[in-house]
N, C-alpha and C positions, 0 to 999 in steps of 0.2 A: 282436810277439814280442820278448822281452828276456831278458837274462842278468844274473845277479847273482853275482859271485864269492863264494867261501867267506868267511864271517864279514863280509859287507858290509852296511852300512846302506843303506836306501832313502831316499826323500825325507823331509823334515820332516813331522810330522803336518799334515794338510790336509783340506779338505772341498770337494766340488764342489756348487755351488749348484743346478744343474739336471740333473745327470747321475749315474747309478750307475756304479760301476767294478767289473768282474769280473776275477778272476784264475783261470787254469787252469794248473796245474803240469804240465809235460811231463817234467821230471827234477829230481832233488834235492828239497829240502824248503823251503818258504817259510813264514815266520812273519808273520802279519798282526796288527797291533794295531788293533782296531776298537772304538771306543766304550768303551775301558777294559778290554777282554778280549782274550786272545790266541787266535788261530785258526791252527792248524798244518796245512798242506796238503802232501800227498805227490803223486807222479806220478798223473795222472788225476783228481785232486780239484780242485774248483772252489769259489769263494765269491764272492758279490756283495755289495758294500758299497752300501747305498741312498744316494740323493742326500742331501746335507746331513749325513752322518755322518762324524765325524772318524776318520781312519785313516792308517796308514803300513805299511810292510812292510820285512822284512830277511831275510837269510840267516844263520841261526845255525849252519849245518852246515859240514862239511869238504869238500863238493863244490859246484860251481856249480849254480845253479838256472836252469832254462830255463822261462820262463813266458809265457803269452799273456795280455796285458791288453786289456780291451775297455771303452771308455767309451761309454755310451748315454744319451741321444743324444750323438753325438760333437761336434756343432756345430763349434767352432774349437779343439778340444782338441789335435789334431795340430799346428796352427800354434803353439799355446801351448807345447807341448814343444819344437818346433824353435826358437822364440824363446828359451826358457830356456837350452837347451843352447848356442845360438850366442852369446847375451849372456855366459854364463858363460865359454865358451871364449875370447872376445875381451876379457875383463876389463871388461865393460860392465854387469854385473848390479848396478847401484846401486838404491836403494829406489824411485826413480821408474820405472825400466825394469821392475823386478819388479812394481810395481803395474799398469803398462800391460799387461804380459804376463798377470798374474792376471785382469785385467778381460777380456782377450781369451779366456782359457780358462775363465772363470766359476769360478775356483778361489780359495781363500783359505787362509791359515794357520789352524790350529786352536787355536793358543795362546790368543789373546784371545777373549772372547765374540764370537759372530757379529756382533752389531750394531757392536761396536767395530772388528773386523777389516774389515767392509764399509765403514765410514766412513773408516778409515785408507787402505784401497785406493782408495776414491773420491777422497779429498783428494789423495793422491799422484798418481793418474792425472790429475786435474784440472790439477795443476801441470805434468805432462808434456805435456798438451794445450796449455797456455798457452805452454810453452817451444817448441812446434812439433815435438815428437817424434812420429814416426809410430808409433802403438801397434799397427799391424798388422805391424810389423817385416818389411817385404818383403825385406830383405837376407837373412833367414833362412827366411821362410815361403813365398816363391814358388819354383816349380821353376826350376832353371837354364835359361837359354835355350840352344838349340842353334843354332849358327851354320851357315848353309849353306855348302857348299864354293864358293869363288869361283875362277874360272879364272885 
């Protein structure tokens, strides 16, 4: 479940290699840009973007949008999002970390043609591996540990 404030942009155009992404609007109106066309959804309406199709979303309206997003199969998509948000928050979202996270979530930017984007992500992630960076980003993706009370 997510919220998008009025007149807010969503993520850059992207595609998922092996997952579809569905959106169900709970309130407000969501605009999807899917493969060069606009799809506008209101409360109770849904749309599924097939795997491999370039898309993004935004809120063009004056009220917040509440939406349920679902990625199937999910694989490591939640970890991918947690890594992206954590890296961004901590000022660590450099090209190598972005590539490692994209590899984790099987997602890629939709700007360049797919073979070029895949190669670029692969090369940057390879460098990340060689630099010893942990592309699973455990500092963001693992649940926090609960410490037992000690007497």
